[in-house]
N, CA, C and O atoms as a printed pandas DataFrame, in Angstrom:
     atom_number atom_name residue_name chain_id  residue_number  x_coord  y_coord  z_coord
0              1         N          GLN        A               1    0.997   -1.106    0.277
1              2        CA          GLN        A               1   -0.155   -0.058    0.188
2              3         C          GLN        A               1    0.660    1.357    0.097
3              4         O          GLN        A               1    1.343    1.633    1.084
4              5         N          VAL        A               2    0.654    2.194   -0.894
5              6        CA          VAL        A               2    1.039    3.346   -0.358
6              7         C          VAL        A               2    0.161    4.613    0.104
7              8         O          VAL        A               2   -1.069    4.620    0.040
8              9         N          GLN        A               3    0.831    5.535    0.512
9             10        CA          GLN        A               3    0.029    6.756    0.888
10            11         C          GLN        A               3    0.541    8.081    0.598
11            12         O          GLN        A               3    1.759    8.256    0.648
12            13         N          LEU        A               4   -0.192    8.978    0.321
13            14        CA          LEU        A               4    0.377   10.027   -0.126
14            15         C          LEU        A               4   -0.188   10.824    1.252
15            16         O          LEU        A               4   -0.997   10.458    2.105
16            17         N          VAL        A               5    0.690   12.236    1.082
17            18        CA          VAL        A               5    0.246   13.307    1.737
18            19         C          VAL        A               5    0.628   14.422    1.633
19            20         O          VAL        A               5    1.780   14.701    1.968
20            21         N          GLU        A               6   -0.250   15.385    1.130
21            22        CA          GLU        A               6   -0.167   16.756    0.516
22            23         C          GLU        A               6    0.121   17.663    1.419
23            24         O          GLU        A               6   -0.217   17.684    2.602
24            25         N          SER        A               7    0.663   18.302    0.914
25            26        CA          SER        A               7    0.508   19.949    1.692
26            27         C          SER        A               7    0.871   21.131    0.571
27            28         O          SER        A               7    0.921   21.033   -0.655
28            29         N          GLY        A               8    1.099   22.241    1.403
29            30        CA          GLY        A               8    1.264   23.306    0.311
30            31         C          GLY        A               8    0.398   24.445   -0.150
31            32         O          GLY        A               8    0.826   25.542   -0.508
32            33         N          GLY        A               9   -1.252   23.964   -0.092
33            34        CA          GLY        A               9   -2.454   24.781   -0.190
34            35         C          GLY        A               9   -2.509   26.244    0.138
35            36         O          GLY        A               9   -1.964   26.777    1.105
36            37         N          GLY        A              10   -3.193   26.795   -0.733
37            38        CA          GLY        A              10   -3.782   27.998    0.467
38            39         C          GLY        A              10   -4.308   28.807   -0.288
39            40         O          GLY        A              10   -4.997   28.298   -1.173
40            41         N          LEU        A              11   -4.213   30.389   -0.264
41            42        CA          LEU        A              11   -4.589   31.834   -0.961
42            43         C          LEU        A              11   -3.652   32.428   -1.486
43            44         O          LEU        A              11   -2.886   33.067   -0.764
44            45         N          VAL        A              12   -3.454   32.377   -2.913
45            46        CA          VAL        A              12   -2.459   33.554   -3.530
46            47         C          VAL        A              12   -3.623   34.487   -4.430
47            48         O          VAL        A              12   -4.822   34.281   -4.615
48            49         N          GLN        A              13   -2.803   35.495   -4.854
49            50        CA          GLN        A              13   -3.218   36.695   -5.436
50            51         C          GLN        A              13   -2.625   35.991   -7.076
51            52         O          GLN        A              13   -1.701   35.206   -7.287
52            53         N          PRO        A              14   -3.569   36.639   -8.015
53            54        CA          PRO        A              14   -3.433   36.493   -9.127
54            55         C          PRO        A              14   -2.215   36.847   -9.779
55            56         O          PRO        A              14   -1.916   38.038   -9.866
56            57         N          GLY        A              15   -1.417   35.889  -10.286
57            58        CA          GLY        A              15   -0.005   36.387  -10.423
58            59         C          GLY        A              15    0.765   36.181   -9.719
59            60         O          GLY        A              15    1.920   36.484  -10.017
60            61         N          GLY        A              16    0.523   35.680   -8.682
61            62        CA          GLY        A              16    1.326   34.747   -7.654
62            63         C          GLY        A              16    2.108   33.424   -7.883
63            64         O          GLY        A              16    2.150   33.036   -9.050
64            65         N          SER        A              17    2.647   32.780   -7.072
65            66        CA          SER        A              17    3.366   31.876   -6.795
66            67         C          SER        A              17    3.045   31.051   -5.677
67            68         O          SER        A              17    2.986   31.526   -4.543
68            69         N          LEU        A              18    2.783   29.554   -5.980
69            70        CA          LEU        A              18    2.506   28.666   -4.734
70            71         C          LEU        A              18    2.903   27.395   -5.301
71            72         O          LEU        A              18    2.725   27.114   -6.486
72            73         N          GLY        A              19    3.662   26.316   -4.106
73            74        CA          GLY        A              19    4.154   25.406   -4.301
74            75         C          GLY        A              19    3.471   23.969   -3.582
75            76         O          GLY        A              19    3.300   24.201   -2.385
76            77         N          LEU        A              20    3.216   23.151   -3.794
77            78        CA          LEU        A              20    2.630   21.966   -3.076
78            79         C          LEU        A              20    3.617   21.052   -3.437
79            80         O          LEU        A              20    4.239   21.130   -4.497
80            81         N          SER        A              21    3.825   19.982   -2.395
81            82        CA          SER        A              21    4.384   19.458   -2.362
82            83         C          SER        A              21    3.643   17.597   -1.894
83            84         O          SER        A              21    2.467   17.515   -1.541
84            85         N          CYS        A              22    4.179   16.833   -1.946
85            86        CA          CYS        A              22    3.326   15.127   -1.895
86            87         C          CYS        A              22    4.329   14.390   -1.402
87            88         O          CYS        A              22    5.373   14.186   -2.022
88            89         N          ALA        A              23    4.099   13.987   -0.362
89            90        CA          ALA        A              23    5.037   12.951    0.598
90            91         C          ALA        A              23    4.560   11.614    0.052
91            92         O          ALA        A              23    3.331   11.628   -0.014
92            93         N          ALA        A              24    5.180   10.245   -0.443
93            94        CA          ALA        A              24    4.779    9.137   -0.785
94            95         C          ALA        A              24    5.621    7.817    0.997
95            96         O          ALA        A              24    6.730    7.881    1.527
96            97         N          SER        A              25    4.671    7.071    1.244
97            98        CA          SER        A              25    5.336    6.257    1.920
98            99         C          SER        A              25    4.512    4.842    1.472
99           100         O          SER        A              25    3.701    4.683    0.560
100          101         N          GLY        A              26    5.009    3.926    2.419
101          102        CA          GLY        A              26    4.523    2.358    2.143
102          103         C          GLY        A              26    5.427    1.849    1.044
103          104         O          GLY        A              26    6.644    2.010    0.955
104          105         N          SER        A              27    4.567    1.165    0.174
105          106        CA          SER        A              27    5.213    0.011   -0.991
106          107         C          SER        A              27    5.847    1.705   -1.836
107          108         O          SER        A              27    5.072    2.198   -2.655
108          109         N          ILE        A              28    6.518    2.074   -1.703
109          110        CA          ILE        A              28    7.473    3.056   -2.863
110          111         C          ILE        A              28    7.835    2.530   -3.892
111          112         O          ILE        A              28    7.706    3.087   -4.982
112          113         N          TYR        A              29    8.356    1.360   -3.739
113          114        CA          TYR        A              29    8.999    0.677   -5.174
114          115         C          TYR        A              29    7.954    0.591   -6.397
115          116         O          TYR        A              29    8.125    0.880   -7.581
116          117         N          SER        A              30    6.711    0.054   -5.666
117          118        CA          SER        A              30    5.387   -0.404   -6.374
118          119         C          SER        A              30    5.345    0.837   -7.648
119          120         O          SER        A              30    4.999    0.491   -8.777
120          121         N          ILE        A              31    5.658    2.031   -7.414
121          122        CA          ILE        A              31    5.372    3.697   -7.800
122          123         C          ILE        A              31    5.876    4.159   -9.139
123          124         O          ILE        A              31    6.843    4.919   -9.198
124          125         N          TYR        A              32    5.255    3.729  -10.225
125          126        CA          TYR        A              32    6.027    4.317  -11.717
126          127         C          TYR        A              32    5.615    5.494  -12.115
127          128         O          TYR        A              32    6.182    6.034  -13.066
128          129         N          ALA        A              33    4.737    6.000  -11.574
129          130        CA          ALA        A              33    4.154    7.630  -12.040
130          131         C          ALA        A              33    3.665    8.217  -11.090
131          132         O          ALA        A              33    2.706    7.730  -10.492
132          133         N          MET        A              34    4.176    9.314  -10.762
133          134        CA          MET        A              34    3.628   10.626   -9.603
134          135         C          MET        A              34    2.633   11.798  -10.805
135          136         O          MET        A              34    2.806   11.881  -12.021
136          137         N          GLY        A              35    1.679   12.530  -10.007
137          138        CA          GLY        A              35    1.499   13.296  -10.647
138          139         C          GLY        A              35    0.522   14.004   -9.679
139          140         O          GLY        A              35    0.334   13.640   -8.518
140          141         N          TRP        A              36   -0.120   15.125  -10.320
141          142        CA          TRP        A              36   -1.082   15.968   -9.745
142          143         C          TRP        A              36   -2.307   16.264  -10.855
143          144         O          TRP        A              36   -2.161   16.503  -12.054
144          145         N          TYR        A              37   -3.671   16.169  -10.025
145          146        CA          TYR        A              37   -4.751   16.566  -10.570
146          147         C          TYR        A              37   -5.353   17.732  -10.082
147          148         O          TYR        A              37   -4.624   18.449   -9.396
148          149         N          ARG        A              38   -6.887   18.215  -10.329
149          150        CA          ARG        A              38   -7.226   19.341   -9.976
150          151         C          ARG        A              38   -8.778   19.417  -10.225
151          152         O          ARG        A              38   -9.267   19.296  -11.348
152          153         N          GLN        A              39   -9.716   19.688   -8.761
153          154        CA          GLN        A              39  -11.072   19.616   -9.186
154          155         C          GLN        A              39  -11.815   20.708   -8.810
155          156         O          GLN        A              39  -12.307   20.756   -7.683
156          157         N          ALA        A              40  -11.950   21.533   -9.556
157          158        CA          ALA        A              40  -12.646   22.609   -9.375
158          159         C          ALA        A              40  -14.427   22.814   -9.335
159          160         O          ALA        A              40  -15.220   22.206  -10.054
160          161         N          PRO        A              41  -14.614   23.381   -8.756
161          162        CA          PRO        A              41  -16.309   22.864   -8.054
162          163         C          PRO        A              41  -17.145   23.188   -9.739
163          164         O          PRO        A              41  -17.167   23.982  -10.680
164          165         N          GLY        A              42  -17.613   22.195   -9.336
165          166        CA          GLY        A              42  -18.905   21.685  -10.466
166          167         C          GLY        A              42  -18.074   21.000  -11.623
167          168         O          GLY        A              42  -18.709   20.420  -12.504
168          169         N          LYS        A              43  -16.968   21.024  -11.667
169          170        CA          LYS        A              43  -15.994   20.565  -12.678
170          171         C          LYS        A              43  -15.217   19.051  -12.348
171          172         O          LYS        A              43  -14.889   18.717  -11.210
172          173         N          GLU        A              44  -15.051   18.423  -13.268
173          174        CA          GLU        A              44  -14.685   16.988  -13.811
174          175         C          GLU        A              44  -13.055   17.316  -12.750
175          176         O          GLU        A              44  -12.561   18.443  -12.779
176          177         N          ARG        A              45  -12.401   16.175  -11.891
177          178        CA          ARG        A              45  -11.153   15.572  -12.214
178          179         C          ARG        A              45  -10.211   16.220  -13.108
179          180         O          ARG        A              45  -10.804   15.923  -14.145
180          181         N          GLU        A              46   -9.258   16.840  -13.487
181          182        CA          GLU        A              46   -8.422   16.782  -14.888
182          183         C          GLU        A              46   -7.273   16.996  -14.097
183          184         O          GLU        A              46   -7.094   17.384  -12.943
184          185         N          LEU        A              47   -6.279   16.512  -15.357
185          186        CA          LEU        A              47   -4.878   15.871  -15.182
186          187         C          LEU        A              47   -4.458   17.396  -14.782
187          188         O          LEU        A              47   -5.402   18.184  -14.834
188          189         N          VAL        A              48   -3.251   17.921  -14.408
189          190        CA          VAL        A              48   -2.600   19.135  -14.369
190          191         C          VAL        A              48   -1.037   18.587  -14.373
191          192         O          VAL        A              48   -0.330   19.487  -14.827
192          193         N          ALA        A              49   -0.341   17.550  -14.063
193          194        CA          ALA        A              49    0.888   17.558  -14.537
194          195         C          ALA        A              49    1.194   15.944  -14.125
195          196         O          ALA        A              49    0.563   15.628  -13.117
196          197         N          THR        A              50    1.953   14.946  -14.636
197          198        CA          THR        A              50    2.746   13.733  -14.870
198          199         C          THR        A              50    4.167   13.739  -14.554
199          200         O          THR        A              50    4.742   14.710  -15.046
200          201         N          THR        A              51    4.826   13.039  -13.956
201          202        CA          THR        A              51    6.195   12.039  -14.284
202          203         C          THR        A              51    6.213   10.860  -13.796
203          204         O          THR        A              51    5.925   10.329  -12.723
204          205         N          ILE        A              52    6.694   10.491  -15.010
205          206        CA          ILE        A              52    6.928    8.636  -14.755
206          207         C          ILE        A              52    8.460    8.358  -14.486
207          208         O          ILE        A              52    9.143    9.122  -15.169
208          209         N          ASN        A              53    9.090    7.647  -13.835
209          210        CA          ASN        A              53   10.448    7.021  -13.668
210          211         C          ASN        A              53   11.259    7.211  -14.170
211          212         O          ASN        A              53   12.367    7.261  -13.637
212          213         N          ASP        A              54   10.978    7.458  -15.814
213          214        CA          ASP        A              54   12.359    7.795  -16.336
214          215         C          ASP        A              54   12.463    9.446  -16.602
215          216         O          ASP        A              54   12.806   10.011  -17.641
216          217         N          GLY        A              55   12.182    9.853  -15.720
217          218        CA          GLY        A              55   12.145   10.908  -15.528
218          219         C          GLY        A              55   11.119   12.196  -16.653
219          220         O          GLY        A              55   11.082   13.405  -16.423
220          221         N          SER        A              56   10.379   11.476  -17.848
221          222        CA          SER        A              56    9.825   12.292  -18.488
222          223         C          SER        A              56    8.436   12.660  -17.983
223          224         O          SER        A              56    8.041   11.945  -17.063
224          225         N          THR        A              57    7.602   13.635  -18.394
225          226        CA          THR        A              57    6.986   14.780  -17.642
226          227         C          THR        A              57    5.771   15.175  -19.091
227          228         O          THR        A              57    5.909   15.371  -20.299
228          229         N          ASN        A              58    4.639   15.141  -18.155
229          230        CA          ASN        A              58    3.492   15.579  -19.170
230          231         C          ASN        A              58    2.210   16.755  -18.175
231          232         O          ASN        A              58    1.660   16.789  -17.074
232          233         N          TYR        A              59    2.267   17.502  -19.363
233          234        CA          TYR        A              59    1.369   18.845  -18.618
234          235         C          TYR        A              59    0.472   19.226  -19.344
235          236         O          TYR        A              59    0.658   19.471  -20.535
236          237         N          ALA        A              60   -1.121   19.391  -18.512
237          238        CA          ALA        A              60   -1.929   19.906  -19.356
238          239         C          ALA        A              60   -1.912   20.960  -20.021
239          240         O          ALA        A              60   -1.285   21.723  -19.288
240          241         N          ASP        A              61   -2.301   21.754  -21.317
241          242        CA          ASP        A              61   -2.332   22.762  -21.568
242          243         C          ASP        A              61   -2.231   23.345  -20.778
243          244         O          ASP        A              61   -1.069   23.643  -20.502
244          245         N          SER        A              62   -3.288   23.875  -19.926
245          246        CA          SER        A              62   -3.620   25.363  -19.095
246          247         C          SER        A              62   -2.242   25.047  -18.095
247          248         O          SER        A              62   -2.202   25.792  -17.116
248          249         N          ALA        A              63   -1.533   24.425  -18.159
249          250        CA          ALA        A              63   -0.288   24.685  -17.243
250          251         C          ALA        A              63    1.184   24.707  -17.964
251          252         O          ALA        A              63    2.027   25.237  -17.241
252          253         N          LYS        A              64    1.529   24.390  -18.841
253          254        CA          LYS        A              64    2.261   24.528  -19.812
254          255         C          LYS        A              64    3.143   26.002  -19.865
255          256         O          LYS        A              64    2.724   27.054  -20.349
256          257         N          GLY        A              65    4.037   25.852  -19.440
257          258        CA          GLY        A              65    4.835   27.262  -19.099
258          259         C          GLY        A              65    4.452   27.702  -18.085
259          260         O          GLY        A              65    4.755   28.866  -18.349
260          261         N          ARG        A              66    3.924   27.781  -16.874
261          262        CA          ARG        A              66    3.386   28.272  -15.624
262          263         C          ARG        A              66    3.614   26.998  -14.581
263          264         O          ARG        A              66    3.612   27.174  -13.363
264          265         N          PHE        A              67    3.791   25.822  -15.134
265          266        CA          PHE        A              67    3.694   25.218  -13.851
266          267         C          PHE        A              67    4.899   24.068  -14.088
267          268         O          PHE        A              67    5.325   23.744  -15.196
268          269         N          ALA        A              68    5.427   23.435  -12.590
269          270        CA          ALA        A              68    6.427   23.084  -13.268
270          271         C          ALA        A              68    6.367   21.697  -12.060
271          272         O          ALA        A              68    6.322   21.770  -10.832
272          273         N          ILE        A              69    6.389   20.313  -13.068
273          274        CA          ILE        A              69    6.256   18.670  -11.855
274          275         C          ILE        A              69    7.927   18.514  -11.619
275          276         O          ILE        A              69    8.775   18.479  -12.510
276          277         N          SER        A              70    8.096   18.449  -10.509
277          278        CA          SER        A              70    9.435   17.641   -9.858
278          279         C          SER        A              70    9.441   16.650   -9.037
279          280         O          SER        A              70    8.926   16.707   -7.920
280          281         N          ARG        A              71   10.133   15.459   -9.596
281          282        CA          ARG        A              71   10.019   14.590   -8.001
282          283         C          ARG        A              71   11.452   14.262   -7.307
283          284         O          ARG        A              71   12.466   14.433   -7.984
284          285         N          ASP        A              72   11.535   13.888   -6.239
285          286        CA          ASP        A              72   12.843   13.917   -5.258
286          287         C          ASP        A              72   12.670   12.566   -4.613
287          288         O          ASP        A              72   11.901   12.349   -3.676
288          289         N          TYR        A              73   13.645   11.454   -5.338
289          290        CA          TYR        A              73   13.130   10.032   -5.126
290          291         C          TYR        A              73   14.124    9.689   -4.045
291          292         O          TYR        A              73   14.189    8.518   -3.672
292          293         N          ALA        A              74   14.536   10.172   -3.763
293          294        CA          ALA        A              74   15.239   10.449   -1.865
294          295         C          ALA        A              74   14.150   10.757   -1.196
295          296         O          ALA        A              74   13.702    9.811   -0.549
296          297         N          LYS        A              75   13.519   11.820   -1.115
297          298        CA          LYS        A              75   12.366   12.092   -0.171
298          299         C          LYS        A              75   10.886   11.622   -0.417
299          300         O          LYS        A              75    9.927   11.949    0.282
300          301         N          ASN        A              76   10.843   10.623   -1.764
301          302        CA          ASN        A              76   10.007   10.054   -1.932
302          303         C          ASN        A              76    8.862   11.088   -1.856
303          304         O          ASN        A              76    7.837   10.898   -1.201
304          305         N          THR        A              77    9.172   12.404   -2.714
305          306        CA          THR        A              77    7.800   13.446   -2.840
306          307         C          THR        A              77    7.867   13.800   -4.093
307          308         O          THR        A              77    8.971   13.662   -4.621
308          309         N          VAL        A              78    6.805   14.319   -4.880
309          310        CA          VAL        A              78    6.870   15.224   -5.723
310          311         C          VAL        A              78    5.880   16.179   -5.453
311          312         O          VAL        A              78    4.835   16.284   -4.810
312          313         N          TYR        A              79    6.930   17.130   -6.518
313          314        CA          TYR        A              79    6.346   18.713   -6.416
314          315         C          TYR        A              79    5.773   19.334   -7.534
315          316         O          TYR        A              79    5.904   19.143   -8.743
316          317         N          LEU        A              80    4.913   20.348   -6.675
317          318        CA          LEU        A              80    4.321   21.504   -8.275
318          319         C          LEU        A              80    4.529   22.650   -7.990
319          320         O          LEU        A              80    4.099   23.183   -6.967
320          321         N          GLN        A              81    5.237   23.217   -8.872
321          322        CA          GLN        A              81    5.542   24.959   -8.926
322          323         C          GLN        A              81    4.626   25.210   -9.597
323          324         O          GLN        A              81    4.372   24.586  -10.628
324          325         N          MET        A              82    3.694   26.518   -8.994
325          326        CA          MET        A              82    3.196   26.962   -9.875
326          327         C          MET        A              82    3.426   28.101   -9.813
327          328         O          MET        A              82    3.848   28.622   -8.780
328          329         N          ASN        A              83    3.114   28.994  -11.329
329          330        CA          ASN        A              83    3.520   29.981  -11.151
330          331         C          ASN        A              83    2.652   31.028  -12.278
331          332         O          ASN        A              83    2.180   30.573  -13.320
332          333         N          ASN        A              84    2.528   32.502  -11.883
333          334        CA          ASN        A              84    1.306   33.063  -12.796
334          335         C          ASN        A              84    0.127   32.871  -12.359
335          336         O          ASN        A              84   -0.832   33.003  -13.119
336          337         N          LEU        A              85    0.002   32.596  -11.324
337          338        CA          LEU        A              85   -1.536   31.841  -11.423
338          339         C          LEU        A              85   -2.312   32.649  -11.537
339          340         O          LEU        A              85   -2.112   33.853  -11.375
340          341         N          LYS        A              86   -3.970   31.800  -12.020
341          342        CA          LYS        A              86   -5.042   32.902  -12.562
342          343         C          LYS        A              86   -6.317   32.232  -11.272
343          344         O          LYS        A              86   -6.465   31.361  -10.415
344          345         N          PRO        A              87   -6.951   33.311  -11.889
345          346        CA          PRO        A              87   -8.215   32.864  -10.904
346          347         C          PRO        A              87   -8.576   31.357  -11.316
347          348         O          PRO        A              87   -8.895   30.565  -10.429
348          349         N          GLU        A              88   -8.522   30.912  -12.814
349          350        CA          GLU        A              88   -9.247   29.569  -12.965
350          351         C          GLU        A              88   -8.519   28.463  -12.604
351          352         O          GLU        A              88   -8.968   27.335  -12.808
352          353         N          ASP        A              89   -7.298   28.672  -12.019
353          354        CA          ASP        A              89   -6.374   27.962  -11.706
354          355         C          ASP        A              89   -7.370   27.348   -9.931
355          356         O          ASP        A              89   -6.775   26.517   -9.245
356          357         N          THR        A              90   -8.185   27.646   -9.646
357          358        CA          THR        A              90   -8.505   27.845   -7.990
358          359         C          THR        A              90   -9.110   26.447   -8.297
359          360         O          THR        A              90   -9.880   26.456   -9.257
360          361         N          ALA        A              91   -8.926   25.237   -7.682
361          362        CA          ALA        A              91   -9.498   24.001   -7.145
362          363         C          ALA        A              91   -8.936   23.499   -6.338
363          364         O          ALA        A              91   -7.956   24.088   -5.883
364          365         N          VAL        A              92   -9.399   21.881   -5.682
365          366        CA          VAL        A              92   -8.335   21.425   -4.952
366          367         C          VAL        A              92   -7.391   20.178   -6.122
367          368         O          VAL        A              92   -7.625   19.492   -7.118
368          369         N          TYR        A              93   -5.956   20.573   -4.941
369          370        CA          TYR        A              93   -5.086   19.800   -6.119
370          371         C          TYR        A              93   -4.974   18.535   -5.447
371          372         O          TYR        A              93   -4.834   18.522   -4.224
372          373         N          TYR        A              94   -5.023   17.455   -6.120
373          374        CA          TYR        A              94   -4.893   15.874   -5.675
374          375         C          TYR        A              94   -3.921   15.396   -5.982
375          376         O          TYR        A              94   -4.111   15.507   -7.193
376          377         N          CYS        A              95   -2.624   14.752   -5.888
377          378        CA          CYS        A              95   -1.662   13.721   -5.651
378          379         C          CYS        A              95   -1.984   12.639   -5.963
379          380         O          CYS        A              95   -2.884   12.086   -5.331
380          381         N          ASN        A              96   -1.315   11.960   -7.098
381          382        CA          ASN        A              96   -1.846   10.978   -7.248
382          383         C          ASN        A              96   -0.403    9.877   -7.794
383          384         O          ASN        A              96    0.604   10.245   -8.399
384          385         N          ALA        A              97   -0.692    8.739   -7.417
385          386        CA          ALA        A              97    0.374    7.718   -7.806
386          387         C          ALA        A              97   -0.031    6.526   -8.153
387          388         O          ALA        A              97   -0.919    5.869   -7.609
388          389         N          LYS        A              98    0.687    6.206   -9.161
389          390        CA          LYS        A              98    0.497    4.961   -9.874
390          391         C          LYS        A              98    1.458    4.038   -9.750
391          392         O          LYS        A              98    2.684    4.094   -9.846
392          393         N          THR        A              99    0.600    3.070   -9.491
393          394        CA          THR        A              99    1.416    1.594   -8.845
394          395         C          THR        A              99    1.264    0.543   -9.680
395          396         O          THR        A              99    0.189    0.347  -10.247
396          397         N          ARG        A             100    2.491   -0.373   -9.873
397          398        CA          ARG        A             100    2.230   -1.845  -10.513
398          399         C          ARG        A             100    2.789   -2.803   -9.256
399          400         O          ARG        A             100    3.782   -2.379   -8.665
400          401         N          THR        A             101    2.285   -3.898   -8.877
401          402        CA          THR        A             101    2.319   -4.685   -8.312
402          403         C          THR        A             101    1.764   -6.409   -8.549
403          404         O          THR        A             101    0.750   -6.629   -9.211
404          405         N          GLY        A             102    2.359   -7.241   -8.086
405          406        CA          GLY        A             102    2.033   -8.493   -8.459
406          407         C          GLY        A             102    0.560   -8.903   -8.702
407          408         O          GLY        A             102    0.026   -9.763   -9.403
408          409         N          TYR        A             103    0.003   -7.721   -7.640
409          410        CA          TYR        A             103   -1.842   -7.729   -8.286
410          411         C          TYR        A             103   -2.264   -7.191   -8.961
411          412         O          TYR        A             103   -3.414   -7.571   -9.182
412          413         N          GLY        A             104   -1.845   -6.072   -9.739
413          414        CA          GLY        A             104   -2.467   -5.633  -10.483
414          415         C          GLY        A             104   -1.780   -4.158  -10.716
415          416         O          GLY        A             104   -0.671   -3.986  -10.209
416          417         N          TYR        A             105   -2.351   -3.140  -11.419
417          418        CA          TYR        A             105   -2.089   -2.029  -11.379
418          419         C          TYR        A             105   -3.090   -0.896  -10.475
419          420         O          TYR        A             105   -4.267   -0.906  -10.836
420          421         N          PHE        A             106   -2.800   -0.078   -9.522
421          422        CA          PHE        A             106   -3.611    0.362   -9.001
422          423         C          PHE        A             106   -3.335    2.319   -8.873
423          424         O          PHE        A             106   -2.320    2.884   -9.281
424          425         N          GLU        A             107   -4.392    2.935   -8.290
425          426        CA          GLU        A             107   -4.026    4.298   -8.300
426          427         C          GLU        A             107   -4.319    4.591   -7.412
427          428         O          GLU        A             107   -5.464    4.312   -7.058
428          429         N          ILE        A             108   -3.152    5.569   -6.252
429          430        CA          ILE        A             108   -3.661    5.762   -4.948
430          431         C          ILE        A             108   -3.843    7.628   -5.678
431          432         O          ILE        A             108   -3.468    8.268   -6.660
432          433         N          TRP        A             109   -4.824    7.865   -4.174
433          434        CA          TRP        A             109   -4.976    9.153   -4.251
434          435         C          TRP        A             109   -4.762    9.822   -2.991
435          436         O          TRP        A             109   -5.109    9.185   -1.997
436          437         N          GLY        A             110   -4.057   11.448   -2.743
437          438        CA          GLY        A             110   -4.153   12.147   -1.617
438          439         C          GLY        A             110   -5.762   12.127   -1.129
439          440         O          GLY        A             110   -6.778   11.512   -1.455
440          441         N          GLN        A             111   -5.384   13.192   -0.127
441          442        CA          GLN        A             111   -6.681   13.969    0.331
442          443         C          GLN        A             111   -7.043   15.075   -0.239
443          444         O          GLN        A             111   -8.193   15.457   -0.021
444          445         N          GLY        A             112   -6.305   15.751   -0.977
445          446        CA          GLY        A             112   -6.577   17.036   -1.724
446          447         C          GLY        A             112   -6.057   18.509   -0.824
447          448         O          GLY        A             112   -6.213   18.707    0.381
448          449         N          THR        A             113   -5.628   19.116   -1.491
449          450        CA          THR        A             113   -5.309   20.561   -0.744
450          451         C          THR        A             113   -5.739   21.242   -1.439
451          452         O          THR        A             113   -5.662   20.935   -2.629
452          453         N          LEU        A             114   -6.449   22.584   -1.034
453          454        CA          LEU        A             114   -7.038   23.697   -2.109
454          455         C          LEU        A             114   -6.216   24.613   -2.045
455          456         O          LEU        A             114   -5.435   24.915   -1.142
456          457         N          VAL        A             115   -6.412   25.085   -3.089
457          458        CA          VAL        A             115   -5.777   26.049   -4.049
458          459         C          VAL        A             115   -6.843   27.521   -4.377
459          460         O          VAL        A             115   -7.786   27.359   -5.152
460          461         N          THR        A             116   -6.634   28.776   -3.802
461          462        CA          THR        A             116   -7.559   29.669   -4.097
462          463         C          THR        A             116   -6.852   30.534   -4.822
463          464         O          THR        A             116   -5.743   30.778   -4.348
464          465         N          VAL        A             117   -7.118   31.066   -5.792
465          466        CA          VAL        A             117   -6.591   32.396   -6.633
466          467         C          VAL        A             117   -7.658   33.282   -6.845
467          468         O          VAL        A             117   -8.656   33.154   -7.553
468          469         N          SER        A             118   -7.047   34.814   -5.640
469          470        CA          SER        A             118   -7.763   35.453   -5.937
470          471         C          SER        A             118   -7.754   37.176   -5.150
471          472         O          SER        A             118   -7.335   37.236   -3.994
472          473         N          SER        A             119   -7.979   37.800   -5.480
473          474        CA          SER        A             119   -7.275   38.995   -5.012
474          475         C          SER        A             119   -8.319   39.699   -3.846
475          476         O          SER        A             119   -7.990   40.735   -3.268
């Protein structure tokens, strides 16, 4: 089992920056990808950015050029640095880990952290 604990959400003004962290624990060896998703009020959860174990990354179009995902394997932590934030970035941000075990593939979710972009 993998557990994820997020931190770093909060209130930020438009144009500001905010960093999110997600620490993984448990069966770390089973993780082959980690990422961030978000869900705004009244909308479906959507991809923000992901990174897999070979270091490659993938971003939603809305995040390209403004957000950066990184992973510290020594700390079992994935980060999301968000710059030039806009009101439409307001959402609950969820950390995600994709795992591969002898029993199959699984997705693990964090509890979510609220990011509010407002003046």
